[in-house]
C-alpha positions, 0 to 999 in steps of 0.5 A, spaced: 740 739 184 743 740 191 749 743 187 746 747 183 741 751 188 747 752 192 750 756 187 744 760 186 743 762 193 751 763 194 753 770 192 760 770 187 766 773 190 765 779 185 758 780 188 761 781 195 767 785 193 766 793 196 769 799 193 766 806 195 764 810 189 766 804 185 773 807 184 780 806 189 782 814 189 789 815 192 791 822 193 798 824 193 799 831 198 806 833 197 811 839 196 811 840 189 815 846 188 818 848 195 825 845 198 822 838 200 820 838 192 826 834 190 825 828 195 818 828 195 814 832 189 813 829 182 817 823 184 813 821 189 807 822 184 810 818 179 812 812 184 804 812 187 802 811 179 808 806 177 804 802 183 798 803 180 800 801 173 804 795 175 798 793 179 794 792 173 790 799 174 784 796 177 783 792 184 776 788 185 774 790 178 774 798 180 778 803 177 784 806 181 786 813 180 791 818 183 790 825 184 795 831 186 795 836 192 801 841 194 800 843 201 807 848 200 809 846 207 803 849 210 799 845 215 792 849 214 793 848 207 794 840 208 789 839 212 784 843 208 786 840 202 785 832 206 779 835 208 776 837 201 779 830 198 776 825 204 769 829 203 767 831 197 773 827 192 771 821 195 779 820 196 781 813 199 788 813 201 792 820 202 800 819 201 807 822 202 805 829 206 813 832 207 814 835 214 811 833 220 807 839 222 803 838 216 803 830 217 800 831 224 795 836 221 793 831 216 792 825 220 787 829 225 783 829 218 784 822 217 781 820 224 776 826 224 773 822 217 775 815 218 780 815 212 786 812 211 793 816 210 800 812 210 806 818 211 812 817 207 816 823 208 814 825 216 818 822 221 815 824 228 815 818 232 809 821 235 805 818 230 806 812 232 806 814 239 801 818 244 797 820 237 797 813 234 791 812 230 788 806 227 787 810 220 794 812 220 800 808 218 808 811 217 812 807 212 819 809 211 822 812 217 821 815 224 826 820 228 828 815 232 830 810 227 835 814 223 837 818 229 838 812 234 840 807 228 846 813 226 849 813 233 849 806 235 853 804 230 858 810 229 859 810 237 860 802 236 865 804 230 869 809 235 865 816 234 864 817 241 864 824 242 858 828 238 857 836 238 850 837 234 848 842 230 840 842 230 835 845 226 830 849 231 824 846 230 820 840 233 823 835 228 831 837 229 830 837 236 827 830 236 833 827 232 837 830 237 834 827 243 834 820 240 841 820 238 843 823 245 840 818 248 843 812 244 850 815 245 850 816 253 847 808 253 853 807 249 858 810 252 859 816 248 859 823 250 855 829 247 860 835 248 855 841 246 849 843 240 847 850 237 841 851 234 840 854 227 833 857 225 830 853 219 833 855 212 838 860 215 842 863 209 849 863 213 851 857 217 858 859 218 858 861 225 855 854 227 860 850 223 865 854 226 862 852 234 862 845 231 869 845 229 872 848 235 868 843 240 873 838 237 868 832 238 870 827 233 862 827 230 858 833 228 851 831 228 846 834 223 840 834 226 835 837 221 833 836 214 833 840 207 836 846 206 840 847 213 843 840 212 846 840 205 848 847 207 851 845 213 855 839 210 858 844 204 860 849 209 863 844 213 867 842 207 869 849 205 872 850 212 876 843 212 872 840 218 874 833 214 881 834 213 882 836 221 879 829 223 872 831 224 867 826 221 859 829 219 853 824 221 847 826 218 841 823 222 837 825 215 840 825 209 837 823 202 840 821 195 838 827 192 842 831 198 848 827 196 847 829 188 846 836 189 852 837 194 856 833 189 861 828 192 867 832 193 863 836 198 859 830 201 864 825 201 865 821 208 859 824 211 855 818 215 848 817 214 842 812 215 837 810 210 831 805 209 833 805 202 838 805 196 838 804 189 844 800 188 844 795 193 842 788 190 838 787 183 831 788 186 833 795 187 836 797 181 831 794 177 825 798 180 830 804 181 832 804 173 825 804 171 824 810 176 830 813 172 827 813 166 821 817 167 824 822 173 831 823 170 834 821 178 834 816 182 829 815 187 829 817 195 827 813 201 820 816 201 819 815 194 820 808 193 817 807 200 811 811 196 811 805 191 812 799 196 806 802 201 801 803 195 802 796 192 801 793 199 794 797 200 792 795 194 794 788 195 790 788 201 783 791 198 784 785 193 785 780 199 779 783 204 774 784 198 773 791 200 777 798 201 773 799 208 779 802 211 780 798 218 779 792 214 784 794 209 789 796 215 788 790 218 790 785 212 796 789 211 798 788 218 797 780 217 802 779 211 810 780 212 813 786 207 819 783 203 819 787 197 824 792 193 824 797 198 823 793 205 827 787 208 824 784 214 818 788 214 812 788 218 806 793 220 806 793 228 800 794 232 801 801 232 801 802 225 809 803 224 812 799 219 818 796 222 824 794 217 831 794 217 835 800 215 843 801 213 848 805 215 852 808 209 858 812 208 858 817 202 864 816 197 869 819 194 870 822 188 875 816 186 871 811 189 864 812 185 865 808 178 858 811 175 853 816 176 849 815 183 854 811 185 854 814 192 854 810 197 858 805 201 854 800 206 858 800 212 852 796 217 845 792 216 841 795 222 835 791 225 829 794 224 828 792 231 834 795 234 833 802 229 825 803 231 825 800 238 819 797 242 812 799 241 811 806 245 806 804 250 803 811 250 799 808 243 792 806 245 793 801 239 799 797 243 796 791 246 798 792 254 
């Protein structure tokens, strides 16, 4: 009788589950047609949907839906979509959001609305530094990890003199600053730098200055489209044949595919993910390839990883309440096809191992998308460094 009475008055676990508006809605806010659309765009949408499908399409008995928005790389448009999604369309989580200016604008809205945001293709270290937020998570990389990881490992291998070609905006400046600090700390030197504006059509003069510097390493501190054009132009000018090496502080596998191995061979880069690293990466990437007809970037693979971790946290906590879900996400280690030795820190940065890679020559590549030689593993602790004490979430 006591057991029957207890069963009658205690709610079942399902009854305790709480999902706002009876649906978990994930918004992929991305660049669908612009210069960031190949490494993010539809591929990020596909990765998010794959995660939802693999999770089973429901959580706590409620459906999971994915919607898409195109912010066109404009902060005002991104902020406007985020506000509408959170206020009117009841979106629970926004993911992806390429370029830091848009990402920071979306983070402001997430803070204001007390809703979750996971950045994948935004690298500003301020996300988990002075602007850190209990509602915003950075999953794939930051400028410090890519710059410091590349610089540290390249200097170790004798690349101790650098000249930077730096995109003239906050992201490029941050890459150069972080890499320079590591180069100097490890006994190297920075000979100089040039700063082409974003999307400069003719980069010849900048490449010639880098070539004339005689630096062992030409550091490419920027993203698409400049980085690809700089690598291509350097190949045309015989930079590599002259004995200099190029190190891209941000380069994605889709950049290498677009350039082709004859132009990109020998390039050094750091990445969070490579599709052909092991059986786990290959299995997921081949499923992705069947849908997109190209291999995933680290950003797109990271979207899948974070969405799965987010949905599992909702299931484990019995609610989609943002702070409870984020807390649960920080409890468990993150070890999947994307992340090795991953964990979500108190500052909401997902720290995980990175890899230093070198682009293969055409002769070394044995099959389509066989582009990288992995030279070294970089531990998450070394790459990302300690939490920034400027973040109010960091325990003092």
